[in-house]
N, C-alpha and C positions, 0 to 999 in steps of 0.2 A: 516385879516391884523394883528390882535393882536397875532395870533399864529405865523405868520412869524416874527414879531418883537421879540417875546419871544425866538424863535429858533435862531434868529440872535444874540441875547444877550447871550444866552447860548454858542453858537459857539465862540463868541468873548472871553468869559470868559475861555472856555476850551483852546482855542489857546493861550491865554495869560499865563495860567498856564503851558502849555506844553513848550512854549518858555522860560519862567522863569526857569523851571526845567533844560532845555537844557543849558541855559546860566550859571546856577549855577554849573552844572557839568563841563562845559568847563572852568569856572573860576578856579575851584580847580585844573584842569589839568594844566592850565597855571601857577598857583602858584607853583605847584610841579616842573614843568619844569624850571621855573624862579629860584627857590631856587637851583636846581641842577646845572644850568648854573652858577649862582653866586658863589656857593661854590666850584664847581668842575673844572670850566674852568681855574681858576688861577693856579691849580696844573697840568694842562695839559702841558706836555713837551716831548721831545724826550726820556728823561730818563724813563718815564713811560713805554715805549715800548722796552727799551733796557736793563734795570736793573731789578734785582730780588727784591722781597719784603725785606725791611730792618728789622733789629732786634730792640727791644725796646731801645730807647735813641739815636739811630744813626740818621744821617742826610742824606737826599736824599733817593735814592732807587726808585724802580719802581714796575710794576705789570707784568713783562714779564713772569715769571713762572706761575702766575695765569691765564693770558690770554691764554698761550699755553695749560695749563691743561684744561681750559674750552673748548677750540676748540677741543682738542683731545677727551674728553669725549662726547661732543655734536656730533661730527662726528661719533663716534662709535655708539652712541645711535640712530642716524638717520639711520645709515647703518643697524642696527638691526631692528629698529621699522618700517621703511618705507616698506620693502618687506612684512613683516607680516601684517601690516595694510592694504596695498593694496590688498593682497590676500584675507584677511578676508572680506574686503569691496566688493571685486569682487564676492565672494561666495554669500554674502547677497543680492547683487543687481542682479546678473545674474543667478546663479544656484539655490539658495534656497530662492527666493523671496517670495514664498508662503508656505515655510516649517515652522513647529513649532519650529524647531531648530533655525531658523533665529531670531524669537522673543526672544528666550532665550539669544542668543548671543548679540542681540541689547540691551537687558535689562542689561546684565553684562557689556557691553561696556559703557552704560550710567553711571553705578555705578563707573567704573574706571575713567570716565571723571570728575566726581564730588568728587572723593576720595581725602582726604587731602594728600599732597605729603609726609608729615612726616610718614603717615601710610605705604606708599610705601617704604620709606627709612627703616623703621623697618622691613618690610617683606624681603627686600633684605639683610638686616643685618643678619637676622636669616637663610637665605638660602645660602648666599655667603660669608659673613664676619665671623660670628661665627664658622661655620664648618671648614673653612680654616685657622682660627687663625690670621687674620690680615686684615686691611683696604687696599683697592687697587683702582686704577683707573678703572679697569674692573667692580668692584662692583658699582662704581659711574655711569659708562656708562649704566650698566644694570638697575639701578634705573631710570635713565632718559629715557631709552628705554621703560619702562613700562608706562611712562607718554606720550611718543610720540605715541605709538600704538593706543590708543582709539581715539585720534584726527584724525589720518590718516584714521582709519576705518570709522569713521562717515563721513568725507569729501569725501572719495572714494565712499561710498555707495550713498550719496546724489548726487554727480556729475554724477554717472553712471545712476541713476534713472531719471536724467534730460535729458539723451540722448533719442531722439525720437525713439520709437519702429519701425517706418517705416524704419529707417536706418538698423537696424538689420534684418528686414524682407527682404529688398532688397538684402542684402549681402547673406542671407540664400538662397534666390531664385536663386542665381548664383551657388549654390552647395557648398558653403564654409562651412567647419566644424565650430562648435560653438566656439572652441578655437580661430580660426583665426578671426572670426567675432568680438570676444571680443578684441583681440589684435589690429587688423587693423582698426576697426570701432569705437567700444565703447571707447577704451582707447584714441584714437586720438581726439575724440570729447570731452572727459572729461579731457584731459591732463592739461589744464590751471587750472581747479578746483582742481585736485589732487596735482599739484605743490603748489597751494595756501595753501592747507591743510598741506603740509610738512613744508612750511615756517611758518605757524602759530604754528605748533608743535615746531619748533626750537625756535621761539620767546617765547613760554611758558617755555621751559626748560632752557632758557638762564639765568633766574634769580632765579632758584630754589636753595634754600639753605638747607632746612631741610633734603632732602634725601641724600645730599652729606655729611652732618655732620655724618651720620650713616654708610656711605659706603666708600667714598674716603678720608674722614677726610681732611688733608691739610699738607703742609710743607713749609719751607722757602727757598727751593732750586729749581733750574731748573731741572726737572726730566722728562725723556721721557719713563720711565719704568712704564707701566700700571699695573704691578703686585705689586707696592708699593703705599703708600699714595701719593696723588698728589694734588697740589694746584688748586684752582678754584676761579674765581672772586667773586661769591656770598659769599663763605665761608670766603675769605680774607676780604671782606667788613664787614661781620658780626663780625669777630674777631677784626678788627682794630677799629670799632666803640666802642668797650668796653674798649679800652685802653685810658689812659690819655695823651698819646703821641700825640702832635699836628701834627707831620709829618705823623704819621699813619692815623690820622683822615682825613688829607687832601688827602691822597691816597685813603681812603675809599670813599670820595666824588667824586674823579676823576673816580674811578672804577664804582660807581653808574651812573655817567654821561655816561660812555662808554656803559654800559649795556642798559641804557634807550634809547639812540639814536640808538643803534644797533637794539633793538626791534622795535622802531619806523620805522626804515628803512625797516625792514622785513615786518611790517604790511602795510606800504605804497606800497611795492612791491607786496604783496599779493592782495591788493585792485586794483592795476593797472592791474595785470594779470586777475582778475575777471572782471574788466570793459572792458578790451580788448576782453575777451571771449564773453561778452554779445553783443558787437558791431559786 
């Protein structure tokens, strides 16, 4: 009886500590979201989406060029990183599951997952910016693609490993080649998880500033030319927060609000896809 009472007491203490830690984390998240809404919502208007970034001392302006630049570079990064990540994850889960090379690739992928984004930006700077003599949107997209790849690789491998082996065996017993088994069986079963990984990768690169400072830089004009420096929301926010101009600071808060709620929407979508897959 004494042992049961002691265990119950320890369980209550542990549950209380865990609950307190969870509430503490949620409290800070709510505070951050509250400050973003309080500071950024007042600057939200149609001009934010229809006008380009203003110059110092001017009134009004928006974030149109930064929004378009971010969308363009993120789209190219996902277009580059997703096929590479899916193919690498497929090899690790389907073809080289027991190979030594797979362990090496997984180890390198884990390093890339935890690598500081500024290091990736410096790497792309040395590879694409310095040799070609200028910043560009393509270099920024390449830096973001390097961040996208390890996320997609890990998610693809994990989701394919969760597909029951009996499904593959049944398809193989029908005489189907391995490539068709992977495309028609494994991919279909793991599709929701792979899409979730892509959404999480997009959510991660949406707020990256450091790699874009060394690659795409920025400008104050609406540009569709990816061979030239191009604006992006994270860099514009970073630059505007350093100025004493209140109008620019307000646009920085509004841009931070847009990025935050875009990332939240993607995270919720990823969670919804994952939950639907489990059901």
